[in-house]
C-alpha positions as CSV (number, residue, x, y, z in Angstrom):
1,X,30.5,14.0,-5.0
2,X,28.5,11.8,-7.3
3,X,30.3,9.6,-9.5
4,X,30.1,6.2,-11.6
5,X,32.1,3.1,-10.4
6,X,33.4,0.8,-12.9
7,X,34.7,-2.5,-11.7
8,X,36.4,-5.4,-13.9
9,X,36.8,-8.6,-12.9
10,X,40.6,-8.9,-14.1
11,X,43.5,-6.8,-15.6
12,X,42.7,-8.3,-19.1
13,X,39.5,-6.3,-19.2
14,X,41.1,-3.1,-19.0
15,X,41.6,-2.6,-22.5
16,X,37.7,-2.9,-23.4
17,X,36.5,-1.3,-20.0
18,X,38.8,1.8,-20.5
19,X,36.1,2.9,-23.5
20,X,33.7,3.3,-20.7
21,X,36.3,5.4,-19.2
22,X,36.9,7.4,-22.1
23,X,33.0,8.2,-22.8
24,X,32.5,9.4,-19.2
25,X,35.5,11.6,-19.3
26,X,34.0,13.3,-22.7
27,X,31.0,14.5,-20.5
28,X,33.2,15.3,-17.3
29,X,31.5,12.7,-15.5
30,X,33.6,11.6,-12.4
31,X,34.2,7.8,-12.2
32,X,36.3,5.5,-10.4
33,X,37.8,2.2,-11.7
34,X,38.9,-0.8,-9.7
35,X,39.5,-4.7,-10.4
36,X,37.8,-6.8,-8.1
37,X,36.1,-10.2,-8.5
38,X,33.1,-12.0,-7.8
39,X,34.9,-15.0,-7.1
40,X,38.6,-14.4,-6.3
41,X,38.2,-11.6,-4.0
42,X,34.2,-11.3,-2.7
43,X,34.9,-9.9,0.6
44,X,36.9,-6.9,-1.4
45,X,34.0,-6.6,-3.8
46,X,31.3,-6.3,-1.0
47,X,33.6,-3.8,1.0
48,X,34.1,-1.6,-2.2
49,X,30.3,-1.2,-3.3
50,X,29.6,-0.4,0.2
51,X,32.5,2.3,0.4
52,X,31.6,3.6,-2.9
53,X,27.9,4.0,-2.0
54,X,28.9,6.2,1.0
55,X,31.0,8.0,-1.1
56,X,28.5,8.8,-3.6
57,X,28.3,6.2,-6.6
58,X,25.1,6.8,-8.4
59,X,25.6,3.8,-10.8
60,X,27.6,0.8,-10.9
61,X,29.4,-0.4,-14.4
62,X,30.5,-4.4,-13.9
63,X,32.5,-6.2,-16.8
64,X,33.8,-9.7,-16.5
65,X,34.1,-12.6,-18.7
66,X,33.5,-16.2,-18.8
67,X,30.9,-17.5,-16.6
68,X,32.3,-15.0,-13.8
69,X,29.3,-13.1,-12.5
70,X,30.5,-9.5,-11.2
71,X,27.6,-7.8,-12.4
72,X,25.4,-10.0,-10.1
73,X,27.6,-9.8,-7.2
74,X,27.5,-6.1,-7.4
75,X,23.4,-6.2,-7.8
76,X,23.3,-8.5,-4.8
77,X,24.8,-5.5,-2.4
78,X,23.5,-2.3,-4.0
79,X,20.1,-1.0,-5.2
80,X,21.8,1.5,-7.3
81,X,21.4,1.0,-11.1
82,X,23.9,-1.8,-12.4
83,X,25.0,-2.2,-15.8
84,X,26.8,-5.5,-16.7
85,X,29.3,-5.9,-19.8
86,X,29.9,-9.5,-20.9
87,X,33.5,-9.6,-22.0
88,X,34.9,-11.5,-25.0
89,X,37.3,-14.3,-24.9
90,X,35.9,-17.4,-23.7
91,X,36.0,-21.2,-25.2
92,X,31.9,-20.4,-25.5
93,X,32.3,-17.9,-28.0
94,X,31.0,-15.5,-25.1
95,X,27.8,-16.7,-24.4
96,X,28.7,-17.8,-21.0
97,X,29.6,-14.3,-20.0
98,X,26.4,-12.8,-21.8
99,X,24.1,-15.5,-20.1
100,X,25.8,-15.1,-16.8
101,X,25.1,-11.3,-16.7
102,X,21.5,-11.2,-18.6
103,X,19.9,-13.9,-16.8
104,X,19.5,-12.3,-13.3
105,X,16.8,-13.6,-10.9
106,X,13.5,-11.6,-10.2
107,X,13.8,-8.6,-8.1
108,X,17.6,-8.3,-8.9
109,X,18.1,-6.6,-12.0
110,X,21.1,-5.9,-13.9
111,X,20.8,-4.0,-17.1
112,X,23.2,-5.9,-20.0
113,X,24.8,-4.3,-22.8
114,X,26.6,-5.8,-25.6
115,X,29.6,-8.1,-25.5
116,X,32.8,-6.3,-25.6
117,X,33.8,-2.7,-26.7
118,X,30.4,-1.9,-27.9
119,X,29.1,-2.9,-24.5
120,X,31.8,-0.8,-22.7
121,X,30.9,2.1,-24.4
122,X,26.9,1.6,-24.4
123,X,27.6,1.2,-20.6
124,X,28.9,4.6,-20.0
125,X,26.3,6.2,-22.1
126,X,23.5,4.5,-20.2
127,X,25.3,5.3,-16.9
128,X,25.2,9.0,-18.1
129,X,21.7,9.0,-19.1
130,X,20.8,7.7,-15.7
131,X,22.7,10.7,-14.2
132,X,21.1,12.7,-16.4
133,X,17.5,12.1,-15.2
134,X,18.4,14.8,-12.4
135,X,21.1,16.9,-14.3
136,X,19.5,19.2,-16.9
137,X,23.1,20.0,-18.2
138,X,24.0,16.5,-18.6
139,X,21.0,15.8,-20.7
140,X,21.7,18.7,-23.1
141,X,25.3,17.3,-23.2
142,X,24.0,14.0,-24.6
143,X,21.2,15.7,-26.8
144,X,24.2,17.8,-28.3
145,X,26.4,14.4,-28.7
146,X,23.3,12.9,-30.5
147,X,23.3,15.7,-32.8
148,X,26.9,15.3,-33.6
149,X,26.9,11.7,-34.3
150,X,24.1,12.4,-36.9
151,X,26.0,15.2,-38.4
152,X,29.1,12.7,-38.6
153,X,27.1,9.9,-40.2
154,X,25.6,12.3,-42.9
155,X,29.1,13.5,-43.4
156,X,30.5,10.2,-43.8
157,X,27.5,9.4,-46.2
158,X,28.4,12.2,-48.3
159,X,31.9,10.9,-48.8
160,X,30.7,7.5,-50.3
161,X,27.4,7.8,-51.3
162,X,26.1,7.3,-55.0
163,X,22.4,8.6,-55.4
164,X,20.7,8.4,-58.7
């Protein structure tokens, strides 16, 4: 069974990370969600990644805040695509989580999305796009979703627009 694995560094990340779950659900993409830490539970993290791969994980999404480096730790243990979500809320205006996610050494890539909720949503969409490379039905569903987004934007505009 193919699925997306979502990892978050702590329970406090759940509200934001759950936005990724909602997107995956809307496309009927199977996923798992676990709390594990690159620093507080490194053995658990490594063992989970290896087990998830054996069971069919095709893409990993990893969310962590502060200078926690969960996405980097995941990328160290897999050659599957890893998408990092920098989490908001640190004393450094979330720049620490952004930099620790985006600044990866050569040869160990992590795709990094926006900080917070927009990042969680885009991480799910990006994971779906990766899966859609080999799934025509999923690709069609993404195209239909884009069309619906455009239609909503046009309808929203008609409610407020003033044209000469």
